[in-house]
C-alpha positions in Angstrom: -13.2 60.8 16.9 -10.5 60.3 14.2 -10.7 61.2 10.5 -8.9 58.7 8.2 -7.5 60.1 5.0 -5.6 58.4 2.1 -3.6 60.8 0.0 -2.3 59.2 -3.3 -1.4 55.9 -1.5 0.2 53.2 -3.4 1.7 49.8 -2.4 4.0 48.3 -4.9 6.0 45.2 -5.4 9.3 45.5 -7.2 9.1 44.3 -10.8 5.4 43.3 -10.4 1.9 44.8 -10.5 1.1 47.1 -7.6 -0.7 45.5 -4.7 -2.7 48.7 -4.4 -3.1 51.2 -7.2 -2.9 54.9 -6.4 -5.8 55.5 -4.0 -7.2 58.6 -2.3 -10.3 58.9 -0.1 -11.6 60.5 3.1 -13.4 58.6 5.8 -15.3 60.9 8.2 -15.4 60.2 11.9 -18.2 57.9 12.9 -18.6 56.2 9.5 -19.2 52.5 9.0 -17.3 51.4 5.9 -17.4 48.0 4.4 -14.6 46.8 2.1 -15.9 44.1 -0.2 -14.1 42.1 -2.9 -12.7 38.7 -3.8 -9.7 37.1 -2.0 -6.6 39.1 -2.9 -8.4 42.2 -3.9 -6.7 44.3 -1.3 -9.1 44.4 1.6 -6.7 43.3 4.3 -4.0 45.5 2.9 -6.2 48.6 3.3 -6.9 47.6 6.9 -3.2 47.3 7.7 -2.6 50.7 6.2 -5.4 52.2 8.2 -4.1 50.7 11.4 -0.6 52.1 10.8 0.8 48.6 10.7 2.2 49.1 7.2 3.7 52.0 5.4 2.7 52.7 1.8 5.3 52.7 -1.0 4.2 56.3 -1.8 1.6 58.7 -0.5 0.3 59.1 3.1 -2.3 57.5 5.4 -3.4 60.1 8.0 -5.2 59.9 11.3 -6.5 63.5 11.4 -3.3 65.3 10.4 -0.7 62.7 11.5 0.7 59.8 9.5 -0.7 56.6 10.9 2.5 54.6 10.8 4.4 57.2 12.7 2.0 57.4 15.6 3.2 55.2 18.6 1.0 52.1 18.7 -0.4 52.8 22.2 -1.6 56.2 21.0 -3.5 55.3 17.8 -6.7 54.1 19.6 -7.1 51.4 17.0 -8.7 48.0 17.6 -8.1 45.4 15.0 -9.3 41.8 14.7 -7.2 39.9 12.1 -8.7 37.3 9.8 -6.5 34.5 11.3 -7.7 35.3 14.9 -4.2 36.6 15.9 -3.9 36.0 19.7 -1.2 35.8 22.3 -0.5 32.1 22.4 1.0 32.0 25.9 -2.1 33.5 27.5 -5.6 32.1 28.2 -8.8 33.5 26.8 -9.5 36.0 29.6 -6.0 37.4 29.5 -6.1 37.7 25.7 -9.4 39.6 25.7 -8.4 41.8 28.7 -4.8 42.3 27.6 -5.2 46.1 27.3 -6.8 46.4 30.8 -5.0 46.5 34.1 -7.7 44.6 35.9 -8.1 41.1 34.5 -11.3 40.7 36.6 -13.0 43.7 35.0 -16.6 43.2 33.9 -15.7 44.8 30.6 -14.1 41.5 29.6 -17.5 39.7 29.9 -19.2 42.7 28.1 -16.8 42.4 25.1 -17.1 38.6 25.0 -20.9 38.9 25.0 -20.8 41.3 22.0 -18.4 38.9 20.2 -20.6 35.9 21.0 -17.8 34.1 22.8 -19.0 34.2 26.4 -19.2 30.4 26.4 -15.5 30.2 25.3 -14.5 32.6 28.0 -16.3 30.7 30.7 -15.6 27.1 29.5 -12.1 27.1 28.1 -9.1 26.6 30.4 -5.5 27.0 29.5 -3.8 28.6 26.6 -5.6 29.5 23.4 -3.8 27.1 21.0 -6.5 24.5 21.3 -9.3 26.9 20.2 -11.0 26.3 16.8 -10.6 28.8 14.0 -14.0 30.3 14.6 -13.5 30.5 18.4 -10.1 32.3 17.8 -11.8 34.9 15.6 -14.5 35.6 18.1 -12.0 35.9 20.9 -9.8 38.2 18.7 -12.9 40.3 18.1 -13.6 40.7 21.8 -10.0 41.7 22.3 -10.4 44.4 19.6 -13.6 45.7 21.2 -12.4 45.8 24.8 -11.1 49.4 24.8 -13.9 50.9 22.6 -11.3 52.3 20.2 -11.8 55.4 18.0 -11.1 53.2 15.0 -12.3 49.6 14.9 -11.0 47.4 12.0 -12.4 43.9 11.5 -11.1 41.5 8.9 -13.6 38.9 7.9 -15.2 38.6 11.3 -17.8 36.0 10.2 -15.5 33.7 8.3 -15.6 30.0 9.3 -18.6 30.3 11.5 -21.6 27.9 11.4 -24.9 29.6 10.3 -26.4 29.9 13.8 -23.3 31.5 15.3 -22.8 33.7 12.3 -26.4 35.0 12.5 -26.0 35.7 16.3 -22.8 37.5 15.8 -24.1 39.6 12.9 -27.0 40.8 15.0 -24.9 41.4 18.1 -22.1 43.2 16.2 -24.6 45.3 14.1 -26.3 46.5 17.3 -22.9 47.4 18.9 -21.7 49.3 15.8 -24.9 51.3 15.6 -24.2 52.4 19.2 -20.6 53.4 18.6 -19.4 57.0 18.0 -16.1 55.8 16.5 -15.2 54.8 13.0 -15.7 51.1 12.0 -14.2 49.4 8.9 -15.1 45.8 8.0 -13.5 43.7 5.3 -16.2 41.3 4.2 -16.4 38.7 1.5 -20.2 38.2 1.4 -22.4 40.8 -0.3 -25.3 40.1 2.2 -23.0 41.1 5.1 -21.8 44.2 3.3 -25.4 45.4 2.6 -26.3 44.8 6.3 -23.5 46.8 7.8 -22.3 49.6 5.5 -23.2 53.3 5.5 -20.6 53.2 2.7 -19.3 50.3 0.6 -16.0 50.2 -1.3 -15.8 47.4 -3.9 -12.2 46.3 -4.6 -10.9 44.3 -7.6 -7.2 43.5 -8.2 -5.9 46.3 -5.9 -8.2 49.0 -7.3 -11.3 50.6 -5.8 -13.9 50.1 -8.6 -16.9 51.6 -6.8 -17.5 53.7 -3.7 -20.9 54.7 -2.4 -24.0 53.9 -0.4 -25.5 50.4 -0.7 -28.5 51.9 -2.4 -26.4 53.8 -5.0 -24.3 50.8 -5.8 -27.3 48.5 -6.2 -29.3 50.9 -8.4 -26.5 52.8 -10.2 -23.3 50.8 -10.3 -20.5 52.8 -12.1 -19.2 49.8 -14.2 -19.9 46.3 -15.4 -17.4 44.9 -12.8 -19.3 46.7 -10.0 -22.7 45.6 -11.2 -21.5 41.9 -11.2 -20.3 42.2 -7.6 -23.3 44.0 -6.3 -25.7 41.0 -6.9 -26.0 37.5 -5.5 -26.4 35.0 -7.0 -24.0 36.2 -9.6 -25.7 37.9 -12.6 -25.2 37.0 -16.2 -22.9 39.1 -18.4 -23.3 39.0 -22.1 -21.8 41.2 -24.9 -24.6 42.8 -27.0 -24.6 45.2 -29.9 -26.8 48.2 -30.8 -27.3 49.2 -34.4 -30.0 51.6 -35.7 -32.2 51.2 -32.7 -32.0 47.4 -32.5 -30.3 45.5 -29.7 -28.9 42.2 -30.8 -28.7 39.5 -28.0 -27.6 35.9 -28.0 -30.5 34.2 -29.7 -32.5 37.2 -30.9 -33.0 40.9 -31.0 -35.2 43.6 -29.5 -35.7 47.3 -29.5 -32.7 49.2 -28.0 -33.2 51.8 -25.2 -33.8 55.2 -26.7 -30.9 56.8 -24.8 -28.2 54.4 -26.1 -26.1 55.1 -29.2 -24.7 52.4 -31.6 -21.9 50.2 -30.3 -21.0 47.2 -28.2 -22.2 46.9 -24.6 -21.8 44.6 -21.7 -25.3 43.6 -20.5 -25.7 42.5 -16.9 -28.9 40.7 -16.0 -29.7 39.7 -12.4 -30.2 36.0 -11.6 -33.8 34.8 -12.0 -34.7 37.8 -14.2 -35.2 35.4 -17.2 -37.8 32.7 -17.6 -38.1 29.6 -19.8 -40.9 30.2 -22.3 -42.7 28.6 -25.2 -41.4 29.6 -28.6 -42.7 33.1 -29.5 -41.9 36.3 -31.4 -40.1 37.8 -28.5 -38.3 34.8 -27.1 -34.5 34.2 -27.4 -33.5 30.9 -28.9 -30.5 28.5 -28.7 -30.1 28.3 -24.9 -29.1 24.9 -23.5 -29.4 23.5 -19.9 -25.9 22.9 -18.7 -26.3 22.5 -14.9 -28.9 21.8 -12.3 -28.3 23.5 -8.9 -30.3 22.4 -5.9 -31.3 25.4 -3.7 -33.4 25.8 -0.6 -36.6 26.7 -2.6 -36.2 24.1 -5.4 -33.8 23.8 -8.3 -32.1 26.4 -10.4 -31.0 25.8 -14.0 -27.9 27.3 -15.6 -28.5 28.0 -19.3 -25.6 28.6 -21.7 -25.7 29.9 -25.3 -23.5 28.7 -28.1 -22.3 32.3 -28.8 -21.0 32.7 -25.2 -18.4 30.8 -23.2 -20.3 27.9 -21.5 -17.4 27.3 -19.1 -17.8 30.7 -17.5 -20.7 30.8 -15.0 -21.0 34.6 -15.5 -22.0 33.8 -19.1 -24.9 31.6 -18.0 -28.5 32.6 -17.3 -29.7 31.4 -13.9 -33.5 30.6 -13.9 -35.7 28.7 -11.5 -36.9 25.3 -12.8 -40.7 25.4 -12.9 -41.0 22.1 -14.9 -40.8 19.7 -12.0 -37.5 18.3 -13.3 -38.6 17.6 -16.8 -35.7 19.5 -18.4 -32.6 17.2 -18.6 -29.0 18.4 -19.2 -28.5 19.4 -22.8 -32.1 20.3 -23.5 -32.5 23.3 -25.8 -35.0 26.0 -24.6 -36.2 29.5 -25.4 -36.1 32.3 -22.8 -37.6 35.7 -22.3 -36.5 38.7 -20.2 -36.9 42.5 -20.2 -34.0 44.7 -21.1 -35.2 47.2 -18.5 -34.5 44.6 -15.8 -30.7 44.6 -16.6 -28.0 47.2 -17.0 -26.0 48.2 -20.1 -22.3 49.4 -19.9 -20.1 50.4 -22.9 -17.9 47.4 -23.6 -14.1 47.6 -23.9 -13.8 43.9 -24.8 
């Protein structure tokens, strides 16, 4: 069981913005951590640092009390599946999965392939791995990372590029395996749904910074910032700038009573998708919203509503509501909406 510790770690690029701002955290043995963020946020970089494959520009990455990059590779007890399904191109599937084993006929190869949902690839594919699809490569690389049951298991986007059925099977299989592990597991994931399903702990990354770190429940109910709140919901919430003056909260299209615990000032208001409804004109409705897009979804059609006071080209500035009018609202139609302030979250605005 290995403890991972980051001590004032930074990765910089000469003459440019750091790839990773100064970062410190402690990862207890046996934890399942999910790194979640957009492409380029630093997820893969953190995995490479944890694996000891990359040295930071400053600070230290420790496995217990030893610097990860200074431990010989064979002694790190790290299994890593790269996003691109990195394999030994001159070997076949069986030899790739069992590369760390002496016995290429070991049943452990089948066991790892079963967890990684690539038993069919193992049994059916002949020859070198260069003819495998991207999804097949990722699953074989995952089995290769699992084969030695390492103390630290690092998985970079293991569900990327998979069809929905295979993705669901792999999620269920991998989740069951991780629950049975005693070692530490770190997954870099793009989809919030996956992050919530796997993580004891979630780190949200944005532009090389950790903007939130906590349990899924804490980050959903009590996100520390507007950026974190936007990334902890799917579909993407609406963000609008509002103002509080003398107990009144002014919103796009109207005003309402401000929460009693909020002082005067400008705020970013984050409202989850589908928390607003289209309503008949009334005293408590917000006016001036316009239908700008129709989005077919599995349960019907969603409408994106923009307001003249917000940027209509930015989807984060649009309310997402379910169309309950049987398609009667055409693009450009002006509507009134209603929602409860208590259903959203307010953050002091620096914009």
